[in-house]
C-alpha positions as CSV (number, residue, x, y, z in Angstrom):
1,M,-17.5,5.5,-0.8
2,T,-17.7,1.8,-2.1
3,F,-15.4,-1.2,-2.8
4,P,-16.2,-3.8,-5.6
5,E,-17.9,-6.9,-4.4
6,Q,-14.8,-8.8,-6.1
7,W,-11.6,-7.8,-7.8
8,D,-10.4,-9.6,-11.0
9,D,-9.2,-12.9,-9.5
10,G,-7.1,-13.7,-12.4
11,T,-9.1,-16.6,-13.9
12,D,-10.1,-14.8,-17.3
13,P,-7.1,-13.7,-19.2
14,S,-9.1,-11.5,-21.3
15,T,-9.8,-9.0,-18.9
16,P,-8.2,-5.6,-18.8
17,A,-4.7,-5.3,-17.7
18,H,-5.8,-3.0,-14.9
19,Q,-9.0,-3.0,-13.1
20,I,-9.9,0.7,-11.8
21,H,-12.6,1.4,-9.0
22,W,-13.4,4.7,-7.7
23,Y,-13.7,4.8,-4.1
24,D,-14.9,8.4,-4.4
25,D,-14.6,11.0,-7.2
26,R,-11.1,11.8,-6.2
27,T,-9.6,8.4,-5.0
28,A,-8.8,5.6,-7.8
29,I,-8.0,2.1,-6.4
30,I,-6.2,0.3,-9.4
31,R,-5.2,-3.3,-9.5
32,Q,-2.9,-4.7,-11.9
33,A,-4.5,-8.0,-13.2
34,L,-3.0,-11.3,-11.9
35,H,-3.0,-12.5,-15.6
36,T,-0.3,-9.9,-16.3
37,N,1.9,-10.9,-12.9
38,F,1.1,-13.0,-10.1
39,E,1.8,-10.0,-7.6
40,G,-1.5,-8.5,-8.6
41,P,-0.3,-5.4,-6.9
42,F,-2.8,-2.5,-6.1
43,L,-1.9,1.1,-7.0
44,Y,-3.7,4.3,-5.6
45,L,-4.4,7.6,-7.5
46,L,-5.2,10.4,-5.0
47,L,-6.5,13.6,-6.9
48,G,-6.1,17.0,-5.2
49,D,-7.2,20.5,-6.7
50,E,-3.7,21.1,-8.0
51,R,-1.7,17.9,-7.8
52,A,-2.2,13.9,-8.2
53,L,-0.3,11.4,-6.2
54,L,0.2,8.0,-7.7
55,L,1.4,5.5,-5.1
56,D,3.4,2.7,-6.9
57,T,3.8,1.8,-10.7
58,G,3.3,-2.0,-10.6
59,T,5.5,-4.6,-12.0
60,G,5.9,-3.2,-15.3
61,H,4.3,-6.0,-17.1
62,A,1.5,-3.6,-18.3
63,P,1.4,-0.2,-19.8
64,L,0.2,2.2,-17.0
65,R,1.2,5.8,-18.1
66,P,-1.8,6.2,-20.6
67,L,-4.3,5.2,-18.0
68,I,-2.8,7.4,-15.4
69,D,-2.6,10.6,-17.7
70,E,-6.3,9.8,-18.5
71,L,-7.5,9.6,-14.9
72,A,-5.2,12.6,-13.5
73,G,-6.1,14.9,-16.0
74,D,-4.3,18.0,-16.3
75,R,-3.0,18.1,-12.6
76,E,0.7,17.9,-11.7
77,L,1.5,14.3,-11.3
78,V,3.8,13.0,-8.4
79,V,4.9,9.4,-8.8
80,A,6.1,8.0,-5.4
81,H,6.1,4.6,-3.9
82,T,4.9,2.8,-0.8
83,H,8.3,1.2,-1.1
84,S,10.7,0.2,-3.7
85,H,10.4,-3.6,-4.2
86,G,10.5,-4.4,-7.8
87,D,6.7,-5.3,-8.0
88,H,5.9,-1.5,-7.0
89,V,8.4,0.2,-9.3
90,G,8.5,-1.6,-12.3
91,G,6.5,0.8,-14.3
92,D,8.6,3.8,-13.2
93,G,10.4,4.2,-16.7
94,E,7.2,5.4,-18.3
95,F,7.0,8.5,-16.0
96,D,9.3,11.5,-16.6
97,Q,9.6,12.3,-12.8
98,V,9.7,9.9,-10.0
99,V,10.4,10.1,-6.2
100,G,13.6,8.2,-5.6
101,K,13.9,4.8,-4.3
102,T,16.0,4.9,-1.3
103,A,15.2,6.0,2.3
104,D,17.4,9.1,1.8
105,D,15.6,10.0,-1.6
106,V,12.3,9.7,0.1
107,A,13.2,11.6,3.2
108,Q,14.7,14.3,1.0
109,Y,11.7,14.7,-1.3
110,F,9.0,14.8,1.4
111,G,11.3,16.8,3.8
112,F,11.9,14.4,6.8
113,A,14.6,16.0,9.0
114,D,15.1,12.8,11.3
115,W,14.0,9.8,9.2
116,P,12.2,7.6,10.2
117,N,10.8,9.8,13.0
118,G,8.3,12.4,12.6
119,V,5.1,12.8,10.3
120,V,5.2,15.1,7.2
121,Q,2.3,16.8,5.7
122,F,1.9,16.6,1.8
123,D,-0.8,18.8,0.1
124,L,-2.3,18.0,-3.2
125,G,-4.4,21.4,-3.0
126,G,-7.6,21.0,-0.8
127,R,-6.4,17.5,0.2
128,V,-3.6,17.0,2.9
129,L,-2.0,13.7,3.2
130,D,0.1,12.7,6.2
131,I,3.2,10.8,5.4
132,V,4.5,8.3,8.0
133,P,7.9,6.4,7.7
134,I,7.5,2.9,8.5
135,P,10.7,0.7,7.7
136,G,10.9,-2.8,8.3
137,H,9.6,-4.5,5.2
138,H,11.8,-2.0,3.2
139,A,13.9,0.7,4.3
140,S,12.3,3.5,2.3
141,H,8.6,2.4,3.2
142,I,6.1,4.9,4.1
143,A,2.4,4.7,5.0
144,T,0.1,7.7,3.7
145,Y,-2.7,8.8,5.5
146,D,-5.5,10.9,3.9
147,R,-7.4,13.2,6.3
148,N,-10.4,13.6,3.8
149,T,-11.4,10.0,3.5
150,R,-9.6,8.7,6.3
151,L,-8.2,6.0,4.4
152,L,-4.7,4.8,5.5
153,F,-2.5,3.3,2.6
154,S,-0.2,0.8,4.1
155,G,1.8,-0.9,1.2
156,D,3.2,-4.1,2.0
157,S,3.5,-3.5,5.8
158,L,-0.1,-4.4,6.5
159,Y,-2.4,-6.2,4.0
160,P,-4.5,-9.4,3.9
161,G,-1.5,-11.6,3.2
162,R,2.0,-12.6,4.2
163,L,3.7,-9.6,5.7
164,Y,7.3,-10.2,4.8
165,V,9.6,-8.6,7.5
166,F,13.2,-8.1,6.6
167,D,14.2,-5.9,9.4
168,W,12.4,-7.2,12.6
169,P,13.3,-4.5,15.0
170,S,12.5,-1.8,12.6
171,F,9.1,-3.4,11.6
172,R,8.0,-3.8,15.2
173,A,8.8,-0.1,16.0
174,S,7.2,1.3,12.7
175,V,3.9,-0.7,13.4
176,A,3.9,0.6,17.0
177,R,4.6,4.2,15.7
178,L,1.7,3.9,13.1
179,A,-0.6,2.5,15.6
180,E,0.3,5.4,18.0
181,F,-0.2,7.9,14.9
182,V,-3.7,6.7,14.7
183,A,-4.5,6.7,18.2
184,D,-3.5,10.2,18.5
185,G,-6.3,11.7,16.9
186,N,-6.1,10.4,13.1
187,P,-9.1,8.0,12.9
188,V,-9.0,5.5,10.1
189,E,-12.1,4.2,8.3
190,W,-10.1,1.6,6.1
191,I,-6.6,0.4,5.9
192,L,-5.7,-0.3,2.2
193,G,-2.5,-2.5,1.4
194,A,-0.8,-3.3,-1.6
195,H,-1.9,-7.0,-2.1
196,I,-4.2,-9.8,-1.5
197,E,-2.6,-13.1,-0.6
198,L,-5.3,-14.6,1.7
199,T,-8.3,-16.6,0.8
200,D,-11.9,-16.0,2.2
201,Q,-10.9,-18.6,4.8
202,P,-9.5,-17.0,7.8
203,G,-5.7,-17.2,7.9
204,K,-5.4,-19.4,4.7
205,D,-3.3,-18.0,2.0
206,F,-2.9,-18.8,-1.7
207,E,0.5,-20.6,-2.7
208,M,3.2,-18.2,-3.4
209,G,3.4,-17.3,-7.0
210,S,-0.3,-18.3,-7.6
211,D,-1.6,-16.1,-10.6
212,Q,-5.2,-17.3,-9.9
213,H,-7.1,-16.2,-6.6
214,P,-10.8,-17.5,-6.5
215,G,-12.4,-16.6,-3.4
216,E,-10.0,-13.7,-2.1
217,H,-10.2,-12.0,1.4
218,E,-11.4,-8.4,1.0
219,L,-8.7,-5.9,0.3
220,Q,-9.9,-3.4,3.0
221,L,-9.2,-4.0,6.4
222,R,-10.6,-2.3,9.6
223,P,-8.4,-0.2,11.8
224,D,-8.5,-2.8,14.8
225,V,-6.4,-4.9,12.4
226,L,-3.5,-2.5,13.0
227,T,-4.0,-2.6,16.6
228,E,-3.9,-6.4,16.7
229,L,-0.7,-6.4,14.5
230,A,1.0,-4.0,16.9
231,E,-0.2,-6.1,19.9
232,V,1.0,-9.3,18.6
233,L,4.4,-7.9,17.4
234,A,4.7,-6.5,21.1
235,E,4.1,-9.8,22.6
236,A,6.4,-11.7,20.2
237,G,9.4,-9.9,21.4
238,E,12.8,-9.2,20.0
239,E,13.3,-12.5,18.1
240,P,11.5,-13.0,14.7
241,V,8.6,-15.3,14.7
242,R,6.0,-16.3,12.4
243,I,2.5,-15.2,13.6
244,E,-0.7,-16.5,11.7
245,R,-3.9,-14.5,12.4
246,K,-7.2,-14.2,10.5
247,D,-6.3,-11.1,8.5
248,F,-2.5,-11.4,8.1
249,I,0.5,-13.6,8.4
250,V,3.6,-12.1,9.9
251,Y,6.5,-13.9,7.8
252,P,10.0,-13.0,8.9
253,V,12.7,-13.3,6.1
């Protein structure tokens, strides 16, 4: 179970449109190359015995379906999103069936009775995932916890970069709820988000729109970063405020 020493930083336009790294034999981390779009989003393909879950489809600036078909094999493919901003749903049109983009769509598909409360289990066959609603960056945002690998997929709600907060009360409540979920007997090895926007210098970000990232922060975050985020949001109170830390920048919009 490993991570690459360095992701494609966008400086070489001849590199493939997607960089694939197998964390283990059933967990593919896919990065859309920065030279295809400055967002450089990360997508995740989780393989079970019967089904495969693709989290996000990128910006749509690079063909994705042939790659996913090759990696997923003959498993039933479920295409869902961490949330429904354009840089995470741009490739949806390549796929036949995709979970809807609204909070109601997501709640209905996964079976939430009282969104955004509760946690729902989603079985891929020999691999159970926990789906946790975490609106605040986007109304339909979810986190996905993999019991097998103890990976927590956090989308745009926590990653080494600018955490854009569109709904401050919801974001504070969601992060607190996610931290409580982890503390309540769901140990996390690594948190994996959907972007890298920080350099390897603590708290220093790349300029917005930068399509080259030499000297990036690592993608993976330790679980204590989630604890730190929950604590600083609790301390910040009810009024939105920018917060700069080593591994993230809270960025109210």
